[in-house]
N, C-alpha and C positions, 0 to 999 in steps of 0.2 A: 443209724439212730441209736442213741444210748438211752436205755431205761434201766436203771439199777435197782435191784431188790435187796442188795446186800445192806447190812446195817449202815456202813459208811456210804453216803450218797443215796440212800433209799428215798425214793420219790422224786428224784431228779431225772429229767428227760432232756436230751440234746438231740436236735434233728434239724435238717436243712429245710428252708422254706421252699415253696413251690418252684421258684425260679432257680434254685440251687446256688444262689449268690449270697446267702446269709445263713448263719448257724443260729438257731433259736433255742432258748433254754426255758423250760417250764418246771415248776415245783408244785407237787401235791404233798403237803406235810405228812410225815409218817412218824408215829410215836416211837421214841427211843432210837431215832435215826442218829448214826454217828456223824459228828461234825466233819466238815471238809475245809481245806484251805486252797489258796490259789495255785500252789504247785500241783496239787492233785487234780484241780480243774484243768490246768493246762495240759497235763498228761492225757486227760480224757479227750480234749480237743485234738491233740496230735494223733491219738489212737484212732479217731474217727476219720482221719485224712484231711483235716481242715487246718493243719499247722501253717500252711502258706497264707491262709486268710489273715486279714488285719484284725488282730485281737483288740477288743475294746475294754480297756482296764476299768473304766468307770462303771460299765455294765457289769463286769465281773465282780467288782466291789459290792454293787447293789445286790447281785444274785447271791453272793456268799452271806451277806448280812441277813437277807430274808430267809435263806435256807437254814442257817444255823440258829435263827430265831424261831423257826417253825412256821414261817408265813408263806402263803402261796404266791407263786409267780406264774404269769401267763405270757408265753411267747416273747421273752426278752431277747433282743438282738445282741448276742454275745461276740460274734465275729462276722466279718463280711468280706466278700471278694472285692478287690479294688483293681481296676485296670491300670496299666502303666501310663504315666503322664509324660508328655514331652513339652519342652519350652525352647524357643529359639531366640537368642539375643543378638542384635546387630550392634557392632561397635560404633562409637560416636563418629568415627571417620568413614563408616560404612565399608571398611576394607576387610572385615571379617564377620562371619556369622558363627556363633557357638551353640552347641546343642546340649541340653540337659535332659536326661531320661531318668525318671523316677521308676524303679523296677515295679512290676506288677506284684500284687499280693493276692494270689489266687484268681486274678482276673486275666484279661487279654494283654499280651505284650504289644509293644509298639511295632508297627510294620514299616517297611521301607516306603510304601505308598503314603502312609500318614506323614512321614517325615518330608517327603517331596511335596505333599499338599501343603504342609505348614510353611515350607520355603516359598512356595508360590504365593501363599496368602500374604507373606511378608514382602513380596515383590522381589525376592532374591532370584536372580536369573543367571548370574555370572560366577565362574570359579567354583562351581559345586564339586565337592570332593566325594565321589561315590564310594571309593574304597573305605574312607573313614566312616561313612554312613553305614556301610555293610558291617563293618567291625562293631559299631555301636549296637546295631540290631542283633547281631549274634551274641553280644555280651549281655544284652537286655538292660543295660544302664550306661549312663555317661554323665560326666560333669565337666562343663566348660570345654567340650570337644569341638575344635574348629572344623566345620563341615563345608565352609565356603570361604574362599579367599580371593579378594580383588587383585587386580594386576596393577602394581604401581607404575607410574610413568617412567620412561627412560629419559632423563634430562639430557638436553643437548650438550655436546662437547664444545668447550671453548675453542675459538680459533687459535692457531699457533703458527709460528714461522719455522720453516725447515731450511737449515743452511745446506746449500749444495756444494759448499767449499768446506769440508770437514776441518781443514787445517787453518781456517781463518782465525785470526786473533780475536779474542773475546774481550770487549771493553766493559762487560757487565761485572758487578761485584761477584766474587767467588767465595762467599763466606758461608760455611756450613752452620747448622744449628748448634753444634758443639764447639764452634770456634776453631776447628781444625783447618789445616791448609793442605791443598793439593799441590805438592811441590813439583812443578813441571818446568822443564827446560823450554824456553821460548822457541828455540829452533831458528832456522833461517826465515827471512821474510819471504812470504809467498807472493808471487806476481801473477795477476790476471790481465786479460786483454779485452778490448772492446767486444761486446756481444757474448762474452762468457756468462753462462747462467750462474747466479750467485745465491739466490734464495727463492723459496716458494712459500707463498702464504696459503695456509689451509683455512678455509672459512669455517665459522661456527656451524654446528648442525642444529636443526630445530628440535630434535628429540622425538620420541614416540609417545602418544597419549596412553594413559592407563585407564582403568575402569574400576568402579566400585562393584561390590556384590549386587548392588541394585541396578547395575547397568548404566550408571551415570559416568560420563567420560571425565577423566582427570587430565587437564592440560599439562604438558611438560614445561619445564623451565628452559627456554632456549639458551644455547650457549652464548657467551660474550664474544663478540667478534673482535678481531685485531685489525689495525690499519697500519700501513707503512707510514713512517714519519714523513713529514713534508721537508722538502729541501735537503734530501740526502745527496751527498756529494759524490760525483763520479759514477752514478748509476742511472738507469732508466727503466721504465716499465715496458715489458715486451709488447709489441703490437699484436692485438688479438688475444692476449692473455694477461689480464690485469693483475693476476696473482704472481706473475713471474718477474723477478728483478734481475736485470742484466747489467754487466759492467759497461760503462760508456767511455772509459779511458783505461790506459795501462797503469797499473799501480798495485798497491797492497790492499787486499780485502780486509775490512775490519768489521766484525759483527757487533751490532748495537742491540739494545733492548727491543727496539721496534723497527728493525731493518738492517741494512748493511751499507757501508759506504766504501769507496775505493780511494785511497790516498795515493798521490803520486809518490814514486820512490826515486831518490837521488843517490847514486852510487859513486864513490870516489876511492882511490887507493889509500889515502891518508889525509889527515888534517894537520898542516904545519904552515910555516911561513910561506911556502911555495903555493899552497892551495888557498890560503887566507881563511878567515872565519866563514862559517856556514850558517845561513838562516833560510830555512826551506819550509814551504807550506806543504807538508806531506811527511813521508818517512825517509830517513837517511841511513844508508849502509856504508860504513867505513871499513874497508878490508884490512887496514893496518892500524897504526897507532894514532892517538890524538896527542900532539906535542904540548908541552907546557906553555901556558899563556894563551892558548887558543880557545875559541868559543864555537859551540855547535848548538843551534836551536832548530827544533823541528816541531811542527804541529802534530805529527804522528809519532812513530817510534824511532828510536836511535839504536842502531846495532854497530858495535865496535868489535872488529876481529882481533885487535891487539890490546895495547895498554893505554889507559888514560892517565896522563901525567900532569897533575896540577893545572887542570883546565876547567872550563865552565861548560856543562852540558845541561840543556833544558829541553824536555819533551812533553808534548801534550798527551802522549801515550805511555809506553814503557821504554826502559833503557836496558840493553843487554850488552855487557862488556865481557867478551870471552876471555880476555886476560884479566889484569887487575887494575886497581885505581890507586894512584900514588898522589896524595895531597900534601899540603903544608900548612895545616891549620894552626900550628904553633909558631909559624914564621910570619912575619909581616907581609911578605910577598904572596902568601897564600890566603890572606884574609878574605879576599873578594871572590875566590874561586869556590864553586860548589857544583853539585850535581842534583838536579831536581827533575822529577817526572810525576805525572798525574796518576800513574798506575803502578806497575811493579818495577823494581830494580833488581837485576841479576849481575853478579860478578864472581870471578874466581877468588879474589882476595881484595882487601882494602886496607890502606895504611894512611893514617893522618888525613883522612878524607871527610868532607862534609857532604852527606847524602840525605836527600829528602824524597820520600815516595808517598804518593797519595794512598796507595794500598799497602803493599808489603815489600820488604827488602830481603833478598836471599843472597847469601855469600857462601861459597862452597868451602873455603879453607879457613881464613882468619880475618878478623877485623881488629886492627891494633890502633889504639889511640884515635878512634874515629868519633865523629858526631853523626849518629844515625837517627833519623826521625821517620817513622812510618805511621800511616793512618790505621793500620791493622796489626801486622805482625813483623817482627824481625827474627829471621832464622839464619844461624851461622852453622855450617857443617852439612856436607852432603856425603861424599865418599872420602873426604879428607879429614883433617884434624877437627875443625869446628871450634876454634877458640875466639872468645871475645876478651880482649886484654885492654883495660883502661878505656878512657873516653866517656862519652855520654850517649846512652842509647834510650830512645823514647819510642813506645808503641802503645796503641790503645788496648790491644788484646793480649799479646804475648811477646816475650823475648826469650828465645830458645837458643842454646848452644850446648855442645858437648862439654866444654870447659868454660866456666865463667870466672874471670879474674886470673891472677897469677900467684905463684908461691911467694913472691916478694911483696905481696899486699898492695899492688898497684891499684889506685882508686878507680873503681869502675862504677859509674852511676847509671842506674836503670830506672826509668820513669814509665809507669804503666797507668792505665785507667782511661776515663772518659776524655775524649778529645773535645775541648770546648767548641770547636768549629762545628761539631755535629749538632749541638743544641741550636746553634745559629741557623744551620741548614734546615733543621726541622721546622723552626719558626718561619723561615722564608718559604718553604714548601707549603705550609699551612696557609700562609697569606696568598700565595699564588692560586691554591686550590679554591679558597673562598672567592677570589675574584672570578675565576672561571665558572664556579657554580652559580654566582649571581648573574653572569652573562647568560648561562644556560637557562636559568629561571625566566629571564626576560624573553628569550627566544621561544621558550615553551609557551609563554603567554601569547606570543604572536601566532604560533602554530595553532593553538587552541581557538584563537579568534578566527583564523583562516578556515578551520574546520567548521565552525558554526556559521560563518559568513563567507562562503567560497567566492561569491561574486565581488567581494570588496577588495581582494588582493590579486595581483597578476600572478599567473602560474610560475613564471620565472623567479619572482620574489620568494614565493613559497618554497620552491626547489632549493634556492640558495640558502634559505633559513634552515631547511632540513639538513643540508650538507654541513652548515656551520654547527648545528646542534650535534651532529654525529662527530665532527672533529673535536668539539668541546668535551663530549662524553669520553672520547678516547683519551684526551689530554688529562681529564680529571681522574680517569682510571690509572693512568701512568703516574700521576702525582701521588695518588693514594698508595700505589705500590712502593714508590720511593719513600714515602713517609713511614710505611710499615718496615721497610728494610732498615731505615735509620733507627726506628724504635727498637728493632731487634738488636742492632749493633750496640746501642746505648745500654740495653739490658745485659748483653753479653759482657760488657766492660766490667760489670761487677765481679765477673769470674776471671778477670785478667790475672796473669801470673808471669813470673820469671822462672824459667826452668833450666837447670843444669843437668844434662843427661848422664854425665859421668862424674864431674868434679865441680864443687863450688868453693872458691877460695875466699879467705878473709880479705877485706878491702872492697868487696862488692856491697853497694848500698842500693836499696830499693825504695822508691817513692810512689805512693798512690794518693794523689791529692795532698792533704795535710799529714798523711800517715808516712812513717819512715821506719825502715828496718835496716839495721847494720849487721852484716854477717860477721860473727866472731868465731875465729878458728876455721880450719879447713874441714870440708865435709865431702862425702861422696855425692851420689846423685841426690838432688833435692829440688824443691820448688818453694818460692816465696809467693804467697797469695793472701787475699783477705780472709781472715778467720773470724773470730768472735769480736768484731769491732776493731781489729788490729791486724797488721801484717804478721804472718807467721811462717816459719820454716817447717816444712813437712816433707815426707817421702813423695816422690812423683806419683801422680795418678796414672792408673793403667790406661 
């Protein structure tokens, strides 16, 4: 208790109430008492040991006013003990509970028992973090401290196909996000035999449920299953194992987006007047040369161990010529001969040849006075010179060579940019998907009717409808994936470029749609690409 008889503060008494939870102030006016201010008053409260109490400034203002005016005050509540306060907030998704502790001011601190009781009152039973609670209790305060955390669900993994033939040729697009190419040698054609395992299907997983801090379960999102395509050629499903794909005939395994097929392989020493032309439903391996004037057609791949001389080659897959290609596009006799494939073309060199590839063209040494057309990339140069000299080169994404053009300014025309056929393919895919989605909607209506009126439809009809719905869903997912891949390719075409890794000669001209760039003078390494609304020559990107 403070009762001052000094001139300053004379007649002022400070003392605790009976419960000890409040500090009371009383004033009995004393003549000639010295005035006091709030700093002096706070010092007295601290000196009495009540500095931790919550100070009441409005009461202090009233007390000082009365004291300095010489008016009496009776038992005015100047400071009081306040217990610590706690509050628990649950997030909107009920995945977290946060604790706020307002520190005590001379009162009782929050206990662990109080916190646990508050959690129980909120219905929080899962994911309680005792270590965090103990730390908050020890600190005596907290602000937004997470003391309970729910367990999110583990979503199911999508199903996928695992090739059991690592060397199988891949007929899926191999385009990276940056438009780069994985330059790989096709290698020899791999042959499998009946009952050889080809591919395993791994089914989607359902996932693991999660739970909120309130104990409510959170269902996982099941993975998306995959299905083998129907009518895969040369393969069969293993008896007793519906996820295992086996070869049913001898031939070349070819990996597809949704399965694998086996194409027959036809091998012969050479194609000439003695062998006659070749037209084979499968892949063709020619150990020697293809003579001038001959034709080789294959629904799969074509592999030539020697040279192709002014002949016609057409493949539904890829073409690999281990020697070179000699054409005659500037001669009347060579006007009708060309090489076309749906996927990649590889050769050691090409001269005066007309070559078209649905994906990319790779030439190790030199392409001289050729007409090269690729859906994605043209790259000339591997371990050898890598020259493109003259001719007309067209690719949607990139044309790359170590040296482009020649010192004598031979006209070399390079066309890059969007392939108009891609826009057409995108529209066709969207139309196919719309048709499939409409069919799925109608079957879904039928299945819903069957669910509500099970007695109205035969079980075998319902089972057939469910299988059809599953097939349609898989087909729609496949079409969506193809649409996205096409959209990505069209977007990448804006970054199309012509790249000379070492030398870019005058005489090279680059076209992108209506834009045109003509190289003037000889340059070192450089690239021509779309800049600020025009084609520009710049240093190659790293």
